C-alpha positions as CSV (number, residue, x, y, z in Angstrom):
1,X,-29.2,-54.5,42.7
2,X,-28.1,-55.4,39.2
3,X,-31.0,-53.4,37.8
4,X,-29.9,-50.3,39.9
5,X,-26.4,-50.6,38.5
6,X,-27.8,-50.7,35.0
7,X,-29.4,-47.2,35.4
8,X,-26.4,-45.9,37.4
9,X,-24.1,-46.4,34.4
10,X,-26.5,-44.9,31.9
11,X,-25.4,-41.2,32.5
12,X,-21.8,-42.2,31.9
13,X,-22.8,-43.9,28.7
14,X,-24.7,-40.9,27.5
15,X,-21.6,-38.7,28.2
16,X,-19.4,-41.0,26.2
17,X,-21.8,-41.1,23.3
18,X,-22.0,-37.3,23.4
19,X,-18.2,-36.9,23.3
20,X,-18.0,-39.4,20.4
21,X,-20.6,-37.4,18.4
22,X,-18.6,-34.2,19.0
23,X,-15.4,-35.7,17.7
24,X,-17.1,-36.9,14.6
25,X,-18.1,-33.3,13.5
26,X,-15.7,-31.9,10.8
27,X,-13.6,-29.1,12.0
28,X,-14.9,-26.8,9.3
29,X,-18.4,-27.1,10.8
30,X,-17.6,-25.9,14.3
31,X,-18.9,-22.4,15.0
32,X,-16.6,-19.5,14.6
33,X,-16.1,-17.7,17.9
34,X,-14.6,-14.6,16.3
35,X,-16.8,-14.3,13.2
36,X,-17.3,-10.7,12.2
37,X,-20.1,-10.0,9.8
38,X,-21.6,-6.6,9.1
39,X,-25.3,-6.1,9.5
40,X,-26.3,-3.1,7.4
41,X,-28.3,-0.4,9.3
42,X,-31.2,1.6,7.8
43,X,-28.9,4.6,7.2
44,X,-28.5,5.7,3.6
45,X,-26.2,8.3,2.1
46,X,-27.9,11.6,1.2
47,X,-29.6,11.4,-2.2
48,X,-27.8,14.5,-3.4
49,X,-24.4,12.9,-2.8
50,X,-22.0,11.8,-5.5
51,X,-21.0,8.2,-5.5
52,X,-17.6,6.9,-4.4
53,X,-16.5,5.7,-7.8
54,X,-13.1,6.7,-9.1
55,X,-10.9,6.6,-12.2
56,X,-8.3,3.9,-11.7
57,X,-4.7,4.7,-10.6
58,X,-3.4,4.2,-14.2
59,X,-4.4,7.8,-14.8
60,X,-1.5,8.7,-12.5
61,X,0.9,6.9,-14.8
62,X,1.4,3.8,-12.7
63,X,1.6,0.3,-14.1
64,X,-1.3,-1.5,-12.5
65,X,-1.3,-4.6,-14.6
66,X,-0.3,-6.7,-11.6
67,X,-2.5,-4.8,-9.1
68,X,-5.4,-6.6,-7.5
69,X,-7.7,-3.6,-7.7
70,X,-6.8,-0.7,-9.9
71,X,-9.2,1.8,-8.5
72,X,-8.9,3.9,-5.3
73,X,-11.6,2.3,-3.1
74,X,-13.2,3.5,0.1
75,X,-13.7,0.7,2.7
76,X,-17.4,1.2,3.0
77,X,-20.6,-0.8,2.5
78,X,-22.4,-0.5,-0.8
79,X,-24.6,2.3,0.6
80,X,-21.4,4.5,0.7
81,X,-22.2,5.5,4.3
82,X,-21.0,4.1,7.6
83,X,-22.0,4.8,11.2
84,X,-19.7,5.7,14.1
85,X,-20.0,6.3,17.8
86,X,-16.6,8.1,17.8
87,X,-16.3,11.9,18.0
88,X,-13.5,11.6,15.4
89,X,-13.6,8.3,13.5
90,X,-10.8,6.8,11.4
91,X,-11.4,6.5,7.6
92,X,-9.9,3.7,5.6
93,X,-9.2,3.8,1.9
94,X,-7.5,1.3,-0.4
95,X,-4.8,2.9,-2.6
96,X,-3.4,0.8,-5.4
97,X,0.1,1.1,-6.8
98,X,0.4,4.7,-8.0
99,X,2.9,7.3,-9.1
100,X,1.0,9.9,-7.1
101,X,3.1,10.9,-4.1
102,X,0.4,12.8,-2.3
103,X,-3.4,13.0,-1.9
104,X,-5.8,15.6,-0.6
105,X,-8.2,14.6,2.1
106,X,-11.2,16.8,3.1
107,X,-14.1,16.5,5.4
108,X,-17.3,18.6,5.2
109,X,-20.7,18.6,6.8
110,X,-23.9,17.9,4.8
111,X,-24.3,21.6,4.0
112,X,-20.9,21.7,2.4
113,X,-19.1,23.5,5.1
114,X,-15.5,22.2,5.3
115,X,-14.2,21.3,8.7
116,X,-10.9,19.6,7.9
117,X,-8.3,19.3,5.1
118,X,-4.9,17.9,4.9
119,X,-2.3,16.5,2.4
120,X,-1.4,12.9,2.8
121,X,1.9,11.3,1.7
122,X,1.4,8.1,-0.2
123,X,3.6,5.0,-0.6
124,X,4.1,3.5,-4.1
125,X,3.1,0.1,-2.7
126,X,-0.6,-0.8,-2.7
127,X,-2.3,-0.9,0.7
128,X,-5.1,0.3,2.9
129,X,-4.4,3.7,4.4
130,X,-5.8,5.0,7.7
131,X,-6.9,8.6,8.0
132,X,-7.4,9.6,11.6
133,X,-9.1,12.9,12.4
134,X,-7.0,14.8,14.9
135,X,-8.2,16.4,18.2
136,X,-8.1,19.8,16.5
137,X,-11.1,18.8,14.4
138,X,-14.5,19.6,16.0
139,X,-16.3,16.5,17.3
140,X,-18.8,15.1,14.8
141,X,-22.4,15.9,16.0
142,X,-24.7,13.0,16.8
143,X,-27.4,12.5,14.2
144,X,-25.6,14.5,11.4
145,X,-24.0,13.3,8.2
146,X,-20.5,14.3,7.0
147,X,-18.9,13.7,3.7
148,X,-15.2,13.0,3.2
149,X,-13.2,12.9,0.0
150,X,-9.8,11.8,-1.1
151,X,-8.3,13.1,-4.3
152,X,-5.0,11.7,-5.7
153,X,-2.5,14.4,-6.7
154,X,-1.0,12.9,-9.8
155,X,1.2,15.9,-10.7
156,X,2.0,19.1,-8.8
157,X,-1.6,20.1,-8.6
158,X,-5.1,18.8,-8.8
159,X,-6.5,18.0,-12.2
160,X,-10.1,17.3,-13.4
161,X,-9.3,13.6,-14.1
162,X,-7.5,12.9,-10.8
163,X,-8.6,9.6,-9.2
164,X,-10.8,10.3,-6.3
165,X,-13.2,8.7,-3.8
166,X,-15.8,10.0,-1.3
167,X,-17.9,8.5,1.4
168,X,-20.2,9.5,4.2
169,X,-20.1,9.3,8.0
170,X,-23.1,9.5,10.4
171,X,-22.4,9.7,14.1
172,X,-24.9,7.9,16.4
173,X,-25.1,7.7,20.1
174,X,-22.8,5.3,21.9
175,X,-24.0,2.3,24.0
176,X,-23.0,2.0,27.6
177,X,-22.3,-1.7,27.3
178,X,-19.6,-1.1,24.6
179,X,-16.0,-1.8,25.9
180,X,-13.2,0.6,25.1
181,X,-10.7,-2.3,24.9
182,X,-10.1,-3.4,21.3
183,X,-11.0,-7.1,20.9
184,X,-12.4,-9.3,18.1
185,X,-15.5,-9.7,20.2
186,X,-16.0,-5.9,20.3
187,X,-15.5,-5.6,16.5
188,X,-18.1,-8.4,16.0
189,X,-20.6,-6.6,18.3
190,X,-20.1,-3.3,16.5
191,X,-20.5,-4.9,13.1
192,X,-23.7,-6.7,14.2
193,X,-25.0,-3.3,15.4
194,X,-24.1,-1.7,12.0
195,X,-21.4,0.5,13.4
196,X,-19.0,0.2,10.4
197,X,-16.2,2.7,11.0
198,X,-15.6,1.6,14.6
199,X,-15.7,-2.1,13.8
200,X,-13.1,-1.7,11.1
201,X,-10.9,0.6,13.2
202,X,-11.0,-2.0,16.1
203,X,-9.8,-4.7,13.8
204,X,-7.2,-2.4,12.2
205,X,-5.7,-1.7,15.6
206,X,-5.6,-5.4,16.5
207,X,-3.9,-6.1,13.1
208,X,-1.1,-3.7,13.9
209,X,-0.7,-5.0,17.4
210,X,-1.0,-8.7,16.5
211,X,0.1,-9.0,12.9
212,X,0.5,-12.8,13.2
213,X,-2.8,-13.5,15.0
214,X,-4.8,-15.7,12.6
215,X,-8.1,-14.9,14.3
216,X,-7.6,-11.2,13.8
217,X,-6.6,-11.7,10.2
218,X,-9.6,-13.9,9.5
219,X,-12.0,-11.5,11.2
220,X,-10.7,-8.5,9.1
221,X,-11.2,-10.5,5.9
222,X,-14.6,-11.7,7.0
223,X,-15.7,-8.1,7.7
224,X,-14.6,-6.9,4.3
225,X,-16.1,-9.8,2.4
226,X,-19.4,-9.3,4.1
227,X,-19.7,-5.9,2.3
228,X,-18.4,-7.3,-1.1
229,X,-14.8,-6.0,-0.7
230,X,-13.3,-9.5,-1.2
231,X,-10.8,-8.1,-3.8
232,X,-9.0,-6.1,-1.1
233,X,-9.7,-8.3,1.9
234,X,-6.1,-9.6,2.0
235,X,-4.4,-6.3,1.1
236,X,-2.1,-5.2,4.0
237,X,-2.4,-2.0,6.0
238,X,-0.1,0.7,4.7
239,X,2.8,1.7,7.0
């Protein structure tokens, strides 16, 4: 009987030892449930494209000595192209402190045919701006590349040395198992699939709705750092 009791208590002992082992693991080593890391797809920007580099905002007469990043910067991977499943994706650009009050945004297809253009009003404060394509713009076609550009208007008109950036969008087919409800889990899934624009847009929406949610904030920063945008990972979204 004593022998039977010995084996009867062994499962309880194993459970206790397992709980003790869990409690001894440092908090920093526990897996992150909301980790958002971008996995680059095979898509590349067209070879004939011009890179997204820009002159810094000081060419607009602003004092950028205390600015984290002086250049207008597209929130894109190093390939300068991002995938989307959306008909009209949202584009994100970091704009540093600048005296420019407006900027010109334009979208064109790979052949150079312009499909959208608008003037954006800028804040003097540095921040990440969102450029949403309106319903009046024709839906992007699946499998095609589109180029967007943003040019800072430093004076009353565009100048040859105006700061600018450009990037590419490629629309791909959506997946049936993708939810339409914005969550960190959805952003993580999209990032893992290489769907850059929609992953970023999902987190941006969450940041606006839940500005004090540390998981959302951390996920946004993780996503930007995974594509070497650490310098602007903590920059706020512009109002």
